[in-house]
C-alpha positions in Angstrom: 93.9 92.8 63.9 91.9 94.8 66.4 89.9 96.5 63.6 86.4 95.7 64.9 84.5 97.5 67.6 83.2 94.7 69.7 84.3 94.4 73.2 86.4 91.2 72.6 86.8 90.6 68.8 90.6 91.1 68.7 91.2 89.1 71.9 88.8 86.4 70.7 90.7 86.0 67.4 94.0 85.9 69.3 92.8 83.3 71.8 91.0 81.2 69.2 93.5 80.9 66.4 94.9 77.5 65.3 98.3 78.9 64.5 99.5 79.5 68.1 100.0 83.2 67.4 100.4 85.2 70.6 100.3 88.7 69.3 98.1 90.5 66.7 101.0 91.2 64.4 102.0 87.5 64.5 98.4 86.4 63.8 98.1 88.8 60.9 101.3 87.6 59.3 100.5 83.9 59.9 97.0 84.3 58.7 98.2 86.0 55.5 100.5 83.1 54.7 97.9 80.4 55.4 95.3 82.3 53.3 97.9 82.7 50.5 98.6 79.0 50.4 94.9 78.0 50.5 93.8 80.6 47.9 96.7 79.4 45.6 95.5 75.8 45.9 92.0 77.0 44.9 93.3 78.8 41.9 94.8 75.4 40.7 91.7 73.3 41.7 89.2 75.8 40.2 86.1 77.5 41.5 83.3 76.0 39.4 81.7 74.7 42.6 81.0 78.3 43.8 78.4 78.9 41.0 75.6 79.3 41.5 76.4 81.0 44.9 74.4 79.6 47.9 74.8 80.1 51.6 76.5 76.7 51.7 79.0 77.5 48.9 79.9 80.8 50.6 80.4 78.9 53.9 82.5 76.2 52.1 84.7 78.8 50.5 85.3 80.5 53.9 86.1 77.2 55.5 88.5 76.2 52.7 90.4 79.6 53.0 90.6 79.8 56.8 90.4 76.2 58.1 94.1 76.4 59.1 93.6 79.6 61.0 90.3 79.7 62.9 88.1 77.0 64.5 85.0 79.0 63.3 86.1 78.8 59.6 82.9 78.3 57.5 80.6 79.0 60.4 78.2 82.0 60.3 79.0 84.4 63.1 76.8 84.5 66.2 78.1 87.9 67.5 77.4 91.5 66.5 80.2 93.2 64.7 80.9 96.8 63.9 83.8 98.4 62.0 84.3 102.1 62.4 80.8 103.5 62.1 79.5 100.6 60.0 77.2 98.2 61.9 77.0 94.9 60.1 73.9 92.7 59.8 72.6 91.4 63.1 73.7 87.8 63.5 70.2 86.3 63.7 69.4 87.7 60.2 72.6 86.6 58.4 71.4 83.3 57.0 68.1 84.8 55.8 69.8 87.7 54.1 72.4 85.5 52.5 69.8 83.2 51.1 67.8 86.1 49.7 70.8 87.6 48.1 71.8 84.2 46.5 68.3 83.8 45.1 68.5 87.3 43.6 71.9 86.4 42.1 70.5 83.2 40.6 67.7 85.2 38.8 70.2 87.9 37.6 70.0 88.4 33.8 73.1 88.6 31.6 74.9 92.0 31.9 74.9 93.9 28.6 78.2 95.8 29.1 81.0 96.7 31.5 79.1 99.6 33.1 76.1 97.4 33.8 78.3 94.6 35.2 80.2 97.0 37.5 76.9 98.4 38.8 75.6 94.9 39.6 78.9 93.8 41.1 79.1 96.9 43.3 75.6 96.2 44.5 76.3 92.5 45.4 79.7 93.3 46.9 78.1 96.0 49.1 75.3 93.7 50.2 77.7 90.8 51.0 79.9 93.2 53.0 77.0 94.5 55.0 75.8 91.0 55.7 79.4 90.2 56.9 78.7 86.5 57.6 81.9 85.6 59.4 83.9 86.8 62.4 87.0 87.3 60.2 88.0 86.9 56.6 84.9 88.4 55.0 86.6 90.8 52.6 88.8 88.1 51.1 86.0 85.6 50.9 83.7 88.1 49.3 86.3 89.3 46.7 86.7 85.7 45.5 82.9 85.2 45.3 82.4 88.5 43.4 85.3 87.6 41.0 83.6 84.2 40.2 80.2 85.8 39.8 81.7 88.3 37.3 83.3 85.4 35.4 80.0 83.5 35.4 78.5 86.6 33.7 81.2 86.9 31.1 83.7 89.3 32.8 87.1 89.1 34.4 87.5 91.2 37.6 91.1 92.0 38.4 90.8 93.2 41.9 94.5 93.1 42.4 94.7 96.2 40.2 92.9 98.3 42.7 94.7 100.7 45.0 94.0 99.3 48.5 93.4 102.6 50.2 91.0 103.9 47.5 89.3 100.5 47.6 88.8 100.6 51.4 87.4 104.1 51.2 85.0 103.0 48.4 83.9 100.1 50.6 83.2 102.3 53.5 81.3 104.8 51.4 79.3 102.0 49.6 77.1 101.8 52.6 75.4 105.0 51.5 76.8 105.5 47.9 78.0 102.6 45.7 79.2 104.9 42.9 82.9 105.1 44.0 83.0 101.3 44.3 81.2 100.9 40.9 83.8 103.1 39.3 86.7 101.1 40.8 85.2 97.8 39.7 84.4 99.2 36.2 88.1 100.2 35.8 89.2 96.7 36.7 86.7 94.7 34.6 87.3 93.1 31.2 84.9 91.1 29.0 86.0 87.5 28.6 86.9 87.0 25.0 
């Protein structure tokens, strides 16, 4: 759980969880169960409300997924975060950057093939990750958003097929080079028939 380099991020998550977890391991396990239940419910209910993506729909998705875990679910973070050597968007610019990215997505033309789709999805995934709108749960929220964006453009993205370690390395590298992420996405995309 203590994966961010802020002076109190790990302690903050532990002190402010709604599950009563008293250790990082316990919080990680309980969070995974709560997320699994909520994401399964969403699979049944559907995701049509996420498209077109807006700052509000992204916040609503995060709230839905993490409402049982954190009191800040669905709220844009107001602290600076860093993971490894990656410094995420400054808190005061998050809403502006999310709005700009959502506007760009809304104007996005249809993608002509899998390679083009993978290139665009890698771009949006990288941008959303760098914006990192929430204190916790960004990766899971963004993966669902990207999957729904892909579907809206005629592609199924099966992110469960990706090797976790290779994916994490590609995400780290995407800050300066999106090609490894694009390749991973391309290998897990299928046109919707």
